[in-house]
matplotlib code that plots the C-alpha trace (Angstrom):
import matplotlib.pyplot as plt

x = [0.6, -2.7, -5.7, -8.7, -11.0, -9.6, -8.8, -12.3, -11.0, -8.7, -11.3, -13.2, -15.6, -17.2, -18.3, -21.1, -24.7, -26.7, -30.3, -30.2, -28.6, -25.1, -23.2, -22.6, -20.2, -20.4, -19.2, -15.6, -15.1, -15.9, -13.5, -12.1, -12.0, -9.0, -7.2, -6.3, -2.5, -3.3, -5.4, -2.7, 0.0, -1.8, -2.3, 1.4, 2.7, 0.5, 1.4, 5.0, 6.6, 4.4, 6.8, 7.2, 9.6, 12.8, 12.9, 14.1, 17.1, 15.4, 14.7, 10.9, 11.5, 14.3, 12.0, 9.1, 11.4, 12.8, 9.4, 7.9, 10.9, 10.7, 7.1, 7.9, 10.4, 8.1, 5.4, 7.8, 8.7, 4.9, 4.2, 7.5, 7.9, 11.0, 9.6, 6.6, 5.1, 2.6, -0.6, -3.9, -5.1, -5.9, -7.8, -5.0, -2.5, -4.5, -4.6, -0.9, 0.0, -2.6, -1.3, 2.5, 3.2, 0.1, 1.6, 4.9, 3.7, 0.2, -0.2, -3.0, -4.2, -2.7, -4.8, -5.5, -6.8, -9.3, -11.9, -15.7, -15.6, -13.7, -14.2, -14.7, -11.4, -9.7, -11.9, -12.3, -8.7, -8.1, -11.2, -9.8, -6.4, -8.0, -9.8, -6.8, -4.6, -7.2, -6.3, -8.6, -10.2, -10.7, -12.4, -12.0, -15.5, -17.0, -18.8, -22.2, -20.5, -18.6, -15.2, -13.0, -13.0, -9.2, -9.4, -10.5, -7.9, -5.0, -6.7, -6.9, -3.3, -2.1, -3.7, -0.3, -1.8, -2.2, 0.3, -1.1, -3.5, -5.0, -7.4, -8.6, -7.1, -10.5, -13.7, -15.5, -18.9, -18.7, -16.3, -14.3, -10.7, -8.8, -5.8, -3.4, -0.2, -1.4, -2.8, 0.4, 2.5, 0.0, 0.6, 4.5, 4.6, 2.7, 5.2, 2.3, 2.8, 0.5, -1.2, -3.0, -5.8, -5.3, -7.9, -10.0, -7.3, -4.8, -5.3, -7.5, -4.8, -1.0, -0.2, 3.4, 4.3, 7.3, 5.3, 2.5, 4.9, 3.3, 4.9, 2.6, 0.2, -2.0, -3.8, -5.5, -4.7, -8.3, -8.9, -6.3, -6.9, -5.1, -6.2, -7.9, -6.3, -3.3, -2.3, 0.3, 1.7, 4.1, 6.1, 9.3, 12.0, 13.0, 9.4, 8.9, 12.5, 11.3, 8.2, 7.6, 6.0, 2.2, 2.1, 4.4, 5.5, 7.8, 9.9, 9.7, 12.0, 15.7, 16.9, 14.2, 15.0, 12.7, 12.0, 12.6, 13.3, 14.9, 13.2, 14.1, 14.3, 11.4, 9.5, 10.0, 9.3, 5.7, 5.2, 4.8, 4.0, 3.6, 2.8, 0.4, 2.9, 1.0, -1.2, 1.9, 3.3, 0.0, -0.3, 3.0, 1.6, -1.5, 1.0, 2.5, -0.8, -1.9, 1.4, 1.1, -2.3, -1.1, -2.7, -3.2, -5.1, -7.1, -8.0, -9.1, -11.2, -12.9, -13.7, -15.1, -17.4, -18.8, -19.8, -22.4, -23.7, -24.0, -25.8, -28.3, -28.9, -29.4, -32.3, -34.4, -36.8, -36.1, -32.6, -29.7, -26.1, -23.9, -20.4, -18.6, -20.2, -17.0, -13.9, -14.5, -13.7, -15.5, -18.1, -21.6, -23.6, -27.4, -30.5, -34.1, -36.9, -39.3, -37.4, -34.8, -31.4, -31.6, -34.9, -33.0, -30.0, -32.3, -34.2, -31.0, -29.4, -32.5, -31.3, -27.6, -26.5, -24.3, -24.3, -23.8, -26.4, -26.1, -23.8, -20.5, -18.8, -19.2, -22.1, -21.1, -20.8, -23.8, -25.8, -24.8, -25.8, -29.2, -28.6, -28.0, -28.3, -27.3, -26.9, -23.6, -22.2, -18.5, -16.7, -13.4, -11.2, -12.9, -16.3, -17.8, -19.9, -22.5, -22.7, -23.2, -26.1, -27.6, -27.4, -29.0, -31.9, -32.1, -31.9, -34.5, -37.0, -36.3, -37.1, -40.2, -41.6, -40.8, -42.8, -45.8]
y = [-7.3, -8.9, -8.5, -7.1, -9.2, -12.4, -11.6, -12.6, -16.2, -15.3, -14.5, -17.7, -16.0, -14.1, -17.4, -18.0, -17.2, -15.4, -16.1, -17.9, -14.9, -14.3, -12.5, -8.6, -7.6, -3.6, -3.4, -3.0, 0.2, -1.9, -4.7, -6.1, -9.5, -11.9, -13.4, -17.1, -16.0, -14.3, -17.1, -19.6, -17.6, -18.0, -21.6, -22.0, -20.2, -22.3, -25.5, -24.9, -22.1, -21.4, -20.2, -17.1, -14.5, -12.8, -15.0, -18.4, -19.9, -22.9, -23.3, -22.5, -19.5, -18.2, -18.8, -17.0, -14.1, -13.7, -13.7, -11.3, -8.7, -9.3, -8.3, -5.2, -4.2, -5.0, -2.8, 0.1, -0.1, -0.3, 2.9, 4.5, 5.3, 5.5, 3.3, 1.0, -0.2, -3.1, -2.5, -4.3, -1.7, 1.8, 2.4, 1.1, 2.9, 6.3, 5.5, 4.8, 8.3, 10.1, 8.2, 8.4, 11.3, 13.2, 12.5, 14.2, 17.0, 18.2, 20.2, 22.3, 24.8, 23.3, 22.7, 19.5, 20.0, 17.5, 17.7, 17.4, 14.3, 12.3, 8.4, 7.8, 6.1, 9.5, 11.5, 9.6, 9.1, 12.9, 13.7, 11.6, 13.3, 16.6, 15.7, 14.4, 17.2, 20.0, 20.8, 22.3, 20.5, 22.5, 21.2, 22.1, 22.6, 20.4, 22.3, 21.6, 19.6, 17.4, 19.0, 20.6, 24.5, 24.9, 28.7, 27.8, 25.0, 27.7, 30.0, 27.2, 26.2, 29.8, 29.9, 29.3, 26.7, 23.8, 21.0, 18.4, 18.2, 14.7, 14.1, 11.3, 10.8, 9.7, 9.9, 6.7, 8.2, 11.1, 9.6, 12.8, 12.6, 15.2, 17.0, 15.3, 16.5, 20.2, 19.8, 18.4, 21.2, 23.8, 22.1, 22.0, 25.6, 26.3, 24.0, 21.5, 17.7, 15.8, 12.3, 11.0, 8.4, 6.3, 3.6, 4.2, 5.2, 2.2, -0.3, 2.2, 4.8, 5.1, 6.0, 7.3, 8.8, 10.7, 12.1, 13.2, 14.8, 13.5, 13.0, 9.9, 7.8, 5.1, 2.2, -1.2, -4.3, -5.9, -3.0, -3.7, -7.4, -8.5, -10.1, -8.6, -7.9, -6.2, -2.7, -0.1, 3.2, 4.7, 7.4, 9.5, 7.8, 11.2, 11.5, 7.9, 7.9, 10.9, 9.3, 6.6, 3.3, 2.8, -0.8, -2.5, -6.2, -8.6, -7.7, -4.0, -4.0, -3.6, -4.1, -4.7, -4.3, -4.6, -0.8, 0.4, -0.6, 0.7, 0.3, -0.8, 1.6, 2.0, 0.1, -2.5, -0.2, -0.2, -3.8, -5.2, -9.0, -11.6, -9.6, -10.8, -12.8, -14.6, -11.6, -9.4, -12.0, -12.3, -8.5, -8.3, -10.8, -8.6, -5.8, -7.7, -8.7, -5.0, -3.9, -6.6, -5.1, -1.5, 1.2, 3.4, 0.8, 0.1, 3.8, 4.1, 1.0, 2.3, 5.6, 3.8, 1.8, 4.6, 6.9, 4.8, 3.7, 7.4, 8.1, 5.3, 6.2, 9.9, 8.9, 7.6, 10.3, 11.3, 9.8, 12.1, 11.1, 12.7, 14.0, 15.8, 15.9, 15.6, 13.5, 11.1, 7.8, 4.6, 4.7, 6.4, 7.0, 7.9, 8.5, 8.0, 10.3, 8.4, 5.1, 4.0, 2.8, -0.4, -1.3, -0.8, -2.8, -5.7, -5.7, -5.6, -8.6, -10.5, -10.5, -11.1, -7.4, -6.7, -3.0, -1.1, 0.8, 3.3, 6.2, 4.4, 5.6, 9.4, 10.3, 14.0, 14.9, 12.8, 14.6, 17.9, 16.9, 15.8, 12.2, 10.3, 6.9, 6.4, 3.3, 2.8, 1.1, 0.9, -0.8, -2.3, -3.7, -7.1, -5.6, -5.3, -3.1, -6.0, -5.9, -2.1, -2.6, -5.3, -3.5, -0.4, -2.6, -4.2, -0.8, 0.7, -2.2, -2.2, 1.5, 1.1, -1.7, 0.1, 3.1, 1.1]
z = [-30.1, -29.2, -31.4, -29.6, -31.6, -30.2, -26.5, -25.2, -25.5, -22.7, -20.1, -19.2, -17.2, -20.1, -21.8, -19.3, -19.3, -16.6, -16.2, -19.6, -21.5, -22.5, -19.8, -20.7, -18.1, -17.8, -14.3, -14.9, -12.8, -9.7, -10.8, -14.0, -15.2, -15.0, -18.2, -18.0, -17.8, -14.5, -13.2, -14.2, -12.4, -9.1, -9.6, -10.7, -7.5, -5.1, -6.8, -7.1, -5.4, -2.2, 0.5, 2.6, 1.0, 2.5, 5.5, 4.3, 2.6, 1.2, -2.5, -2.5, -0.4, -2.6, -5.7, -4.0, -3.0, -6.6, -8.3, -5.6, -6.1, -9.8, -9.9, -7.9, -10.6, -13.3, -11.9, -11.2, -14.8, -15.7, -13.6, -14.3, -10.5, -8.3, -5.4, -5.2, -2.0, -2.1, -0.4, -0.3, -2.7, -3.3, 0.1, 2.0, 0.1, 0.8, 4.5, 4.6, 3.1, 5.4, 8.5, 7.8, 5.6, 7.3, 10.9, 10.0, 7.6, 8.7, 11.7, 13.4, 11.0, 7.8, 4.8, 2.9, -0.8, -2.3, -4.9, -4.7, -7.0, -4.4, -3.9, -0.1, 0.0, -0.9, 1.3, 4.8, 5.6, 5.0, 7.1, 10.0, 9.6, 9.8, 12.9, 14.6, 13.6, 13.6, 10.0, 7.4, 4.5, 1.2, -2.0, -5.7, -6.8, -9.6, -12.5, -13.8, -16.7, -14.4, -14.8, -12.1, -11.7, -12.5, -11.6, -8.1, -7.9, -8.4, -5.9, -3.4, -3.9, -3.5, -0.1, 1.6, 4.2, 1.8, 2.3, 0.1, -3.0, -3.4, -6.4, -8.7, -12.2, -13.2, -11.5, -10.9, -10.9, -13.4, -15.8, -15.8, -17.0, -14.8, -16.2, -13.8, -15.4, -15.3, -11.6, -10.5, -12.1, -10.6, -7.2, -7.6, -8.3, -5.2, -3.2, -2.5, -2.4, -4.7, -4.5, -7.5, -7.1, -10.1, -9.4, -12.3, -14.8, -14.3, -17.0, -19.2, -20.2, -19.7, -16.1, -15.9, -12.5, -14.0, -16.8, -14.6, -12.2, -9.1, -5.7, -5.0, -6.9, -5.5, -7.4, -7.2, -9.1, -9.4, -11.7, -14.2, -14.7, -11.7, -8.5, -5.5, -2.5, -4.2, -5.1, -4.2, -3.5, -6.2, -4.5, -4.8, -2.6, -0.9, 0.3, 1.5, 3.1, 5.3, 6.7, 9.5, 8.9, 8.8, 10.5, 12.8, 12.7, 11.1, 8.0, 8.1, 11.1, 10.8, 14.5, 17.2, 21.0, 24.2, 24.2, 20.8, 17.2, 13.9, 10.5, 7.1, 4.2, 1.8, 0.4, 3.1, 5.9, 4.9, 4.3, 7.7, 7.8, 5.1, 1.8, -0.9, -2.6, -5.3, -5.9, -6.6, -9.0, -10.8, -11.0, -12.7, -15.3, -15.8, -16.5, -19.2, -20.7, -20.8, -22.4, -24.9, -26.0, -25.5, -23.2, -26.1, -27.9, -24.9, -24.5, -28.1, -27.8, -24.6, -26.4, -29.5, -27.2, -24.8, -27.6, -29.1, -25.7, -24.7, -27.7, -27.3, -23.6, -24.5, -26.8, -24.0, -22.6, -18.9, -18.8, -17.6, -17.8, -15.3, -16.2, -19.2, -22.7, -24.5, -23.7, -20.8, -19.5, -20.5, -17.8, -17.8, -14.6, -15.4, -13.6, -15.1, -13.9, -11.6, -11.5, -8.9, -10.1, -8.3, -10.2, -13.5, -12.4, -11.2, -14.5, -16.6, -14.6, -15.6, -19.1, -18.4, -18.2, -15.2, -14.3, -10.9, -9.0, -6.0, -4.9, -5.9, -2.7, -3.9, -1.9, -1.5, -5.3, -6.2, -3.4, -4.9, -8.5, -7.2, -8.0, -4.8, -6.7, -10.2, -12.5, -14.0, -17.2, -17.3, -20.3, -20.8, -23.8, -23.7, -24.3, -27.9, -30.0, -30.2, -26.3, -26.5, -28.9, -26.8, -23.7, -25.1, -26.1, -22.6, -20.9, -23.3, -22.8, -18.8, -18.6, -20.7, -18.6, -15.4, -16.5, -17.5]

ax = plt.figure().add_subplot(projection="3d")
ax.plot(x, y, z, "-o")
ax.set_aspect("equal")
plt.show()
């Protein structure tokens, strides 16, 4: 087991100064930083094993193929899923499901159930599908405290027209941790297929597909200490076997003829072309790294940091934090009366504090809550209580100056 007190040395990017101040990286909901072992694995692949997979008989290709498929096996174990399809990330994975599963299973008049807190990546693909198929979109409401209306969710699932329920495990703008296991059970009782968007939960809390009881789950590697450009779709093999491919091209074909072709079984059916080989291998290294620390340890550390930061921010007059008052993820989106979030972000950056400002690709829910733009601080296991204290001081001073 790694000691959280010693792990900052594993992240070379955190040692730098920004604008003359030690970097405080509180933008982990957008992307996490990468430990040295992940960086080294990328270098190792390109220096020693770089070759295309599945297509060659030479030594480098064999090594690359073995490492790539070992990475898939490792990540299937990490997520405890039946089948794992590599994608470029959460966005492509949702589009894959909407295009492939949706093409077969959604017809005119069918219902697609989402929530009001969706990231655009789990909203727009379903909007497009609904437009193509003349289907109907339904939304589980978000209460004033940032939680889902579970009574309404049951009612919507019982409508009889809903074919799929897609929802976030954790909201990237509210910090709400949704009861994913309960929601999947409710959907299963209603005969509705489920898709869990785990972009914000992966790497922060245990994500176990079988324990959640979901039919499909999507994630991005760059938010769990892995590289960008890699993510995946975890799915039940029975479901993936029954749907057509998303892209056409090399590797996903079984036999090709001039006028028709047959396709490989999943996951290869959905992986046309050269995959992100080095990125997949490095993502498996990231999974090893996270497991060495322990997801329960990471979750406890996240909670221990977000509470004092929340208390410090709540002491600032005119500052409002969105989302639940109780249990929540390690991110805080907030607005300050009379001050634009971009001004707060800019002033914080001048003292080395990296935050994010804007609508966080969740325009509908922020509009509903009367906060079209927020500042967001998001923490991870390599952040410290000293950084929380310094960040609170920086924000307090910045807000005071902006009000002057």
